[in-house]
C-alpha positions as CSV (number, residue, x, y, z in Angstrom):
1,M,13.2,26.3,2.7
2,Q,11.0,29.4,2.1
3,E,10.8,28.8,-1.6
4,E,10.3,25.0,-1.5
5,C,8.4,24.5,1.7
6,G,6.9,27.9,2.7
7,I,8.7,28.0,6.1
8,E,11.5,30.1,7.5
9,I,14.3,28.4,9.5
10,E,17.5,29.3,11.1
11,A,20.3,26.9,10.0
12,G,22.4,25.4,12.7
13,E,25.1,22.7,13.1
14,V,26.1,20.5,10.2
15,L,25.3,16.9,11.0
16,D,26.5,15.1,7.9
17,V,27.7,15.7,4.3
18,I,26.8,13.1,1.7
19,D,28.5,12.9,-1.7
20,A,25.9,10.9,-3.8
21,I,26.9,9.9,-7.3
22,Y,24.5,8.0,-9.5
23,R,25.8,6.4,-12.7
24,D,24.0,5.3,-15.9
25,E,24.2,1.8,-17.4
26,E,27.6,2.6,-19.0
27,G,29.1,3.8,-15.7
28,K,29.0,7.5,-16.6
29,V,28.0,10.0,-14.0
30,R,24.3,10.8,-14.5
31,Y,23.7,12.8,-11.3
32,H,26.1,14.1,-8.6
33,Y,24.6,15.6,-5.5
34,V,26.3,17.0,-2.4
35,L,23.8,16.8,0.4
36,I,24.4,18.8,3.6
37,D,22.2,17.8,6.5
38,L,22.0,20.2,9.3
39,V,20.0,21.0,12.4
40,A,17.5,23.8,11.9
41,E,15.2,25.8,14.0
42,Y,11.7,26.5,12.7
43,L,11.0,30.2,12.9
44,G,7.6,30.5,11.1
45,G,5.5,30.2,8.0
46,E,3.0,27.7,6.8
47,L,4.3,24.3,5.6
48,A,3.4,23.9,2.0
49,V,4.3,21.8,-1.1
50,G,6.8,23.5,-3.5
51,S,7.6,22.7,-7.1
52,Y,9.9,19.7,-6.3
53,I,7.9,18.2,-3.5
54,E,5.0,15.8,-3.7
55,E,3.9,16.0,-0.1
56,A,5.0,17.9,3.1
57,R,3.9,17.4,6.6
58,W,5.2,17.6,10.2
59,A,5.9,14.2,11.8
60,A,6.7,13.1,15.3
61,A,9.7,10.9,16.0
62,Q,7.4,7.9,16.7
63,E,5.8,8.2,13.2
64,L,9.1,7.9,11.3
65,P,9.0,4.1,10.8
66,Q,5.9,4.4,8.7
67,F,7.8,6.3,6.0
68,A,10.2,3.5,5.2
69,L,13.2,5.9,5.2
70,P,16.7,4.7,4.3
71,D,18.7,3.8,7.4
72,R,21.1,6.7,6.8
73,T,18.3,9.2,6.6
74,L,16.6,7.9,9.7
75,A,20.0,8.0,11.6
76,I,20.5,11.7,10.6
77,I,17.0,12.6,11.7
78,L,17.5,10.9,15.0
79,K,20.8,12.6,15.5
80,A,19.1,16.0,14.8
81,L,16.4,15.2,17.4
82,E,19.1,14.4,20.0
83,K,20.8,17.7,19.3
84,N,17.5,19.6,19.9
85,G,16.7,17.7,23.1
């Protein structure tokens, strides 16, 4: 997080693990990602755009619908918010 977003966090509980495989037109694996979603506590730093990020900003839960997030992504974020009360 420090390198890509300029912030420091403390990693917490794992919420979900996603095995995402993307294939080309011939069915061969083009990309294979293992994504680990976890609860994290913000410790400090200034949120900034890193080399793989087009935009970064803090958003309140009620703002999430404007981002057209995939259902699974939204569910994970909402689960994280429940964990943090």
